[in-house]
VOGU-3710 file (C-alpha; in Angstrom, 3 decimals, decimal comma):
1> msrnpyvesr> 35,744/-14,562/-2,463  31,963/-14,360/-2,300  29,995/-15,685/-5,260  27,552/-12,801/-4,816  29,652/-9,782/-3,785  27,107/-7,130/-4,788  24,271/-8,840/-2,937  26,572/-9,255/0,058  27,330/-5,534/0,134  23,716/-4,408/-0,372
11> dpeladllar> 21,790/-7,133/1,463  23,939/-9,236/3,832  20,918/-11,057/5,221  19,929/-12,358/1,782  23,557/-13,071/0,894  23,831/-15,298/3,955  20,810/-17,329/2,893  22,184/-17,633/-0,649  25,506/-18,890/0,671  23,783/-21,487/2,816
21> eearqyytak> 21,642/-22,637/-0,092  24,737/-22,962/-2,266  26,332/-25,154/0,385  23,148/-27,209/0,752  22,960/-27,850/-2,983  26,636/-28,757/-3,133  26,718/-31,236/-0,244  23,263/-32,773/-0,655  22,423/-35,651/-2,992  19,993/-33,896/-5,328
31> lipsenyasn> 17,524/-36,682/-6,192  14,452/-34,687/-7,208  13,998/-35,695/-10,879  12,920/-32,205/-11,957  16,095/-30,586/-10,604  19,564/-30,343/-12,081  22,689/-28,180/-12,128  22,955/-25,464/-14,765  26,417/-24,624/-16,030  28,223/-21,422/-15,121
41> avmeatgtvl> 27,613/-20,224/-18,682  23,859/-20,753/-18,399  23,697/-18,989/-15,038  25,878/-16,144/-16,266  23,621/-15,578/-19,274  20,586/-15,578/-16,970  22,069/-12,692/-14,998  23,015/-10,413/-17,895  21,733/-6,953/-18,845  19,152/-8,633/-21,070
51> ankysegyph> 16,957/-8,704/-17,970  16,629/-4,930/-18,411  15,074/-5,053/-21,879  11,398/-5,206/-22,926  10,695/-6,951/-26,232  7,002/-7,631/-26,723  6,403/-9,332/-30,045  8,700/-11,528/-32,112  11,960/-10,860/-33,978  11,539/-8,013/-36,490
61> kryyegqqfi> 7,936/-7,534/-35,319  8,375/-5,812/-31,955  6,371/-3,175/-30,136  9,495/-1,607/-28,633  12,589/-0,172/-30,286  16,171/-1,081/-29,458  15,967/-4,730/-30,562  19,138/-4,779/-32,672  20,751/-7,445/-30,487  17,676/-8,975/-28,889
71> dpieemavhr> 16,297/-10,242/-32,197  19,399/-12,221/-33,191  19,624/-13,719/-29,697  16,046/-15,012/-29,889  16,587/-16,217/-33,460  19,697/-18,045/-32,275  17,704/-19,824/-29,558  14,940/-20,746/-32,014  17,401/-22,095/-34,570  19,259/-24,146/-31,971
81> atalfgadha> 15,994/-25,583/-30,640  14,691/-26,649/-34,042  18,078/-28,099/-35,010  18,505/-30,035/-31,768  15,027/-31,573/-31,772  14,426/-31,718/-35,530  11,274/-29,596/-35,291  9,752/-27,290/-37,880  9,208/-24,397/-35,490  10,074/-23,374/-31,940
91> nvqaysgspa> 8,707/-20,761/-29,570  11,229/-19,884/-26,871  9,179/-17,227/-25,092  7,029/-19,388/-22,807  7,838/-18,508/-19,210  7,816/-22,129/-18,028  6,221/-25,524/-18,618  2,780/-24,782/-17,206  2,268/-21,624/-19,342  3,603/-23,599/-22,305
101> nlaayvalik> 0,956/-26,276/-21,794  -1,807/-23,694/-21,501  -0,578/-22,012/-24,681  -0,559/-25,374/-26,445  -4,194/-26,034/-25,529  -5,168/-22,560/-26,694  -3,385/-23,139/-30,004  -4,771/-26,635/-30,549  -8,386/-25,987/-29,553  -10,072/-23,317/-31,642
111> kksdnkrila> -11,816/-20,524/-29,794  -15,276/-21,333/-31,157  -14,895/-25,086/-31,239  -17,672/-27,129/-29,654  -15,143/-29,783/-28,663  -12,921/-28,618/-25,824  -12,170/-32,091/-24,509  -8,636/-33,110/-23,602  -7,536/-36,625/-22,653  -4,418/-37,042/-20,519
121> lslnegghlt> -2,794/-39,254/-17,900  -4,370/-38,730/-14,468  -2,334/-36,911/-11,845  -2,315/-39,717/-9,275  -1,012/-42,158/-11,874  1,802/-39,924/-13,077  0,307/-37,009/-15,005  0,694/-33,291/-14,307  -1,604/-30,667/-12,821  -1,773/-28,869/-16,165
131> hghkvsvtsr> -3,076/-32,030/-17,824  -6,562/-31,026/-16,738  -6,509/-31,806/-13,032  -9,467/-30,338/-11,161  -7,336/-27,878/-9,146  -5,678/-26,507/-12,303  -7,100/-23,681/-14,364  -6,813/-26,016/-17,363  -9,857/-27,901/-16,051  -11,856/-24,657/-16,010
141> ffeahhytvd> -11,101/-23,693/-19,582  -11,234/-27,187/-21,051  -13,235/-30,356/-20,467  -10,685/-32,717/-18,978  -10,812/-36,511/-19,138  -8,114/-38,923/-18,049  -6,667/-42,333/-18,713  -4,714/-44,342/-16,143  -1,969/-46,951/-16,080  -2,588/-50,689/-15,756
151> rdthlidyda> -3,563/-51,577/-12,198  -1,163/-54,529/-12,016  1,876/-53,501/-14,066  1,522/-49,712/-13,606  2,454/-49,341/-17,281  0,458/-47,358/-19,832  -2,018/-49,740/-21,483  -2,311/-48,338/-24,985  -5,336/-50,480/-25,815  -7,088/-49,008/-22,783
161> vreralevqp> -6,042/-45,497/-23,856  -7,550/-46,188/-27,279  -10,823/-47,352/-25,712  -10,916/-44,245/-23,549  -10,246/-42,010/-26,559  -13,035/-43,682/-28,552  -15,369/-43,043/-25,626  -14,328/-39,427/-24,951  -13,649/-38,283/-28,540  -11,183/-35,611/-27,360
171> avivagatcy> -9,932/-32,663/-29,353  -6,446/-33,144/-27,869  -4,676/-36,196/-26,472  -1,777/-35,469/-24,126  1,154/-37,899/-24,121  3,526/-37,151/-21,284  4,027/-37,515/-17,563  5,644/-36,063/-14,486  6,078/-39,412/-12,738  6,328/-42,314/-15,182
181> priidfarfk> 9,564/-44,338/-15,175  9,210/-46,043/-18,543  9,441/-45,221/-22,252  6,430/-43,446/-23,743  5,374/-44,793/-27,144  4,550/-41,619/-29,032  3,851/-43,529/-32,251  1,061/-45,452/-30,511  -0,390/-42,219/-29,180  -0,280/-40,738/-32,676
191> aiadevgakl> -2,183/-43,692/-34,106  -4,856/-43,336/-31,417  -5,115/-39,577/-32,000  -5,495/-40,067/-35,749  -8,189/-42,686/-35,251  -10,385/-40,355/-33,197  -9,499/-37,191/-35,113  -7,615/-35,591/-32,213  -4,472/-33,486/-32,138  -1,489/-34,890/-30,252
201> ladiahiagl> 0,297/-32,832/-27,603  3,507/-34,328/-26,181  4,639/-32,942/-22,837  8,314/-33,881/-22,474  9,165/-31,534/-19,604  10,918/-34,315/-17,719  12,589/-36,148/-20,592  13,586/-33,344/-22,988  17,277/-33,863/-22,266  16,931/-37,595/-22,854
211> vagdahpspv> 15,190/-36,913/-26,165  17,889/-34,424/-27,160  20,556/-36,973/-26,220  18,865/-39,875/-28,069  18,227/-41,728/-24,803  14,432/-41,656/-25,302  12,388/-41,749/-28,539  11,396/-38,327/-29,820  7,761/-37,214/-30,114  8,591/-34,612/-32,767
221> pyadvvtttt> 7,785/-36,846/-35,772  4,357/-37,642/-34,297  3,026/-34,732/-32,229  1,359/-31,588/-33,515  2,816/-29,683/-30,549  5,566/-30,576/-28,079  6,010/-28,680/-24,817  8,821/-28,799/-22,305  10,507/-27,013/-19,502  14,152/-26,177/-20,078
231> hktlrgprgg> 15,655/-26,735/-16,630  15,270/-30,457/-15,916  17,198/-33,021/-17,955  17,996/-30,286/-20,495  20,097/-28,438/-17,862  19,016/-24,966/-18,931  17,468/-21,975/-17,138  14,021/-22,020/-15,578  11,886/-21,554/-18,669  9,616/-23,118/-21,281
241> lilctnamar> 9,919/-24,238/-24,884  7,259/-25,156/-27,446  8,042/-27,121/-30,593  5,494/-27,646/-33,345  4,788/-28,331/-36,983  4,742/-25,538/-39,533  0,952/-25,877/-39,640  0,738/-25,016/-35,934  3,433/-22,304/-35,838  1,223/-19,227/-36,165
251> avdravfpgl> -1,359/-20,532/-33,685  1,321/-21,382/-31,124  3,053/-18,022/-31,422  -0,215/-16,124/-31,113  -1,239/-18,219/-28,103  1,984/-17,309/-26,288  1,934/-13,655/-27,328  -0,362/-11,803/-27,244  -2,627/-14,582/-25,985  -1,127/-15,342/-22,589
261> qggphnntia> 2,027/-13,301/-22,036  3,564/-9,892/-22,410  7,271/-9,228/-22,756  9,531/-12,273/-23,010  12,332/-12,839/-20,505  15,262/-12,077/-22,768  17,870/-13,133/-20,237  16,240/-16,564/-19,938  16,086/-16,907/-23,721  19,810/-16,165/-23,940
271> alavalkeaa> 20,521/-18,744/-21,235  18,381/-21,249/-23,128  20,455/-20,600/-26,240  23,557/-21,513/-24,240  21,944/-24,670/-22,879  20,807/-25,761/-26,341  24,349/-25,363/-27,652  25,640/-27,441/-24,737  22,992/-30,106/-25,410  24,112/-30,378/-29,044
281> apefrayarq> 27,642/-31,373/-27,985  28,663/-35,064/-28,209  29,295/-35,301/-24,465  25,647/-34,486/-23,796  24,609/-37,701/-25,545  26,886/-39,641/-23,219  25,366/-37,765/-20,293  21,810/-38,639/-21,350  22,662/-42,323/-21,725  24,347/-42,351/-18,313
291> ivvnsralsd> 21,203/-40,932/-16,711  19,326/-44,056/-17,772  22,143/-46,369/-16,672  22,131/-44,671/-13,295  18,352/-44,902/-12,908  18,472/-48,617/-13,519  21,327/-49,030/-11,037  19,428/-46,998/-8,440  16,318/-49,127/-9,024  18,330/-52,304/-8,527
301> allaggarvi> 19,805/-50,989/-5,272  16,384/-50,046/-3,926  14,962/-53,451/-4,807  17,913/-55,126/-3,077  17,247/-52,967/-0,015  13,625/-54,044/0,257  11,845/-51,168/-1,472  8,845/-51,712/-3,714  9,871/-50,060/-6,984  6,938/-49,074/-9,186
311> tggsdnhlvl> 7,002/-50,937/-12,534  10,005/-52,853/-11,188  12,589/-50,451/-12,570  13,235/-47,518/-14,887  13,923/-46,750/-18,541  14,444/-43,031/-18,118  15,625/-40,574/-15,455  13,054/-41,367/-12,797  12,470/-43,969/-10,101  9,362/-44,210/-7,926
321> fdatpfgatg> 9,221/-46,441/-4,870  6,541/-47,259/-2,334  7,699/-46,725/1,251  4,972/-48,973/2,692  7,232/-52,073/2,997  9,381/-50,026/5,396  6,330/-49,262/7,525  6,512/-45,636/6,442  4,518/-43,169/4,392  6,125/-41,413/1,468
331> kqgavamdva> 6,267/-38,143/3,384  7,946/-39,814/6,364  10,450/-41,392/3,997  11,197/-38,137/2,167  11,610/-36,183/5,437  13,977/-38,809/6,856  15,975/-38,795/3,630  16,247/-35,016/3,767  17,758/-35,191/7,257  20,205/-37,736/5,850
341> gleanantvp> 21,227/-35,411/3,008  19,192/-37,242/0,360  16,833/-34,729/-1,279  13,675/-36,205/-2,850  9,916/-35,656/-2,782  6,932/-37,618/-1,548  4,680/-38,710/-4,393  1,588/-40,775/-4,993  1,998/-44,271/-6,376  -0,544/-45,552/-8,915
351> fdprspmdps> -3,923/-46,179/-7,258  -2,515/-44,904/-3,979  -4,865/-45,478/-1,020  -3,361/-42,425/0,693  -4,032/-38,757/-0,094  -1,754/-36,720/-2,403  -0,789/-34,592/0,617  0,411/-37,678/2,479  1,130/-40,279/-0,210  2,765/-43,691/-0,102
361> gvrlgtpalt> 5,637/-43,106/-2,494  8,921/-41,282/-2,909  9,991/-39,945/-6,307  13,674/-39,996/-7,236  15,736/-38,966/-10,245  19,319/-39,278/-11,447  19,874/-36,212/-13,723  21,634/-34,009/-11,153  23,900/-36,706/-9,719  24,781/-37,770/-13,259
371> srgmgaaema> 25,727/-34,137/-13,956  28,241/-34,496/-11,117  29,881/-37,431/-12,900  28,482/-40,224/-10,753  27,898/-43,700/-12,118  26,333/-47,013/-11,230  28,662/-47,643/-8,270  27,599/-44,392/-6,613  23,936/-45,173/-7,314  24,340/-48,478/-5,476
381> kigqwiceav> 25,621/-46,631/-2,396  22,885/-44,030/-2,575  20,177/-46,665/-2,979  21,462/-48,417/0,118  21,502/-45,144/2,077  17,939/-44,372/0,995  16,672/-47,695/2,350  18,659/-47,254/5,559  17,335/-43,719/6,023  13,680/-44,671/5,577
391> rsrdnetell> 14,104/-47,630/7,945  15,913/-45,410/10,472  13,509/-42,479/10,163  13,104/-42,240/13,946  16,831/-42,610/14,666  18,422/-39,177/14,293  21,889/-40,475/15,122  21,764/-42,937/12,224  20,341/-40,314/9,864  23,139/-37,886/10,711
401> hireqvrdlm> 25,696/-40,670/10,211  24,324/-41,262/6,722  24,370/-37,501/6,085  28,093/-37,287/6,738  28,751/-40,139/4,310  26,584/-38,397/1,715  28,488/-35,138/2,169  31,797/-36,948/1,744  30,556/-38,473/-1,513  29,282/-35,127/-2,815
411> aafpapgfeg> 32,630/-33,488/-2,035  34,319/-36,107/-4,201  32,129/-35,242/-7,213  32,146/-31,446/-7,763  28,867/-29,971/-8,937  28,626/-28,053/-12,233  28,169/-24,341/-11,788  30,540/-24,171/-8,835  33,790/-23,888/-10,757  34,292/-20,444/-9,239
421> gvpprsllda> 34,598/-21,849/-5,745  33,410/-24,649/-3,485  31,079/-23,545/-0,648  32,462/-24,118/2,839  30,945/-27,233/4,359  30,785/-25,416/7,681  27,944/-23,233/6,373  25,589/-26,195/6,733  26,089/-26,446/10,463  26,552/-22,781/11,376
//
């Protein structure tokens, strides 16, 4: 039976592409650290009739009628978020992580303030576009300054961050990364922020699930505002979440609506409520811990295979390696891996001599494969295949041989969200 019978009857062309994508996701090793598998319950909630409803405003303060069931759903999501993360307040309306970050800046930096300076990790060293990079709108609205990692260890040098903060005197310091494989010391960031009179914004888009599962220290006791996506390690729908202190609650809510957005996506909020309930279960803690175990095992396998692993390993969900020792660029490595059924993305390494469009590194993550029940033994195999694929990037026969082994492994570890039926493997070659 088709997983999308109504789409199939109305739009067979689209249904065919959906079926192929389902098969690709099922039989490919999903190694992009920002991707995961949502449960059937999360996906079902995303596709409910809540998508039909407009609800501008907040519970019991709406601009539209007919909110009798919408309000308790949003309140449920808020309560589950604050309980899971131990926060004073949560806003569940942000459309995704980038709008959440923009809303956080708006809330933290007063409209008439003379100081609109933010200090964050630079993009090439692991930060995010919305941390004030020049191509992001955040650099137009705010005066962006950046700190980097240590040139030798590629770790955050907190003494250097402090010196940079004393020099810049920012209004907001951003603690968080999109490509940093080690623990972030939020307490140290808080001390630096207090010393220079700055607010602390923690962006945990990548590690929210690890924080929820006690596999990474929480920023909630230290940060004025915490932002995250909901679809990475948290395994929820594509959306955003903002946590904050009571003192920041009104400013955050007003920044999201009416400041930046209109009607919230009620179906996404319902799906987030489901994901938050799943993340509060004891098995999620085991899952979060296994992510870290798997990242370390993957790092070890890459090192054994001759890769240059940035920082020498991982303490979270993410591994970054330099493809240069294989005589390859990061893009060449990622493309070869994709042919071999190993899905990743090219990424800059710290102080990369190459351009961001053609960088030296490849970024990997273990959340999705851990969701499939894989452990350290499977990571060892995958690490070996990655090295073989990058080395054999010009040998299609070898890449296709690896791909078949990858597909066999994926078939042995069913993916969450596919309980209703396994996609035919033949779809990949049709």
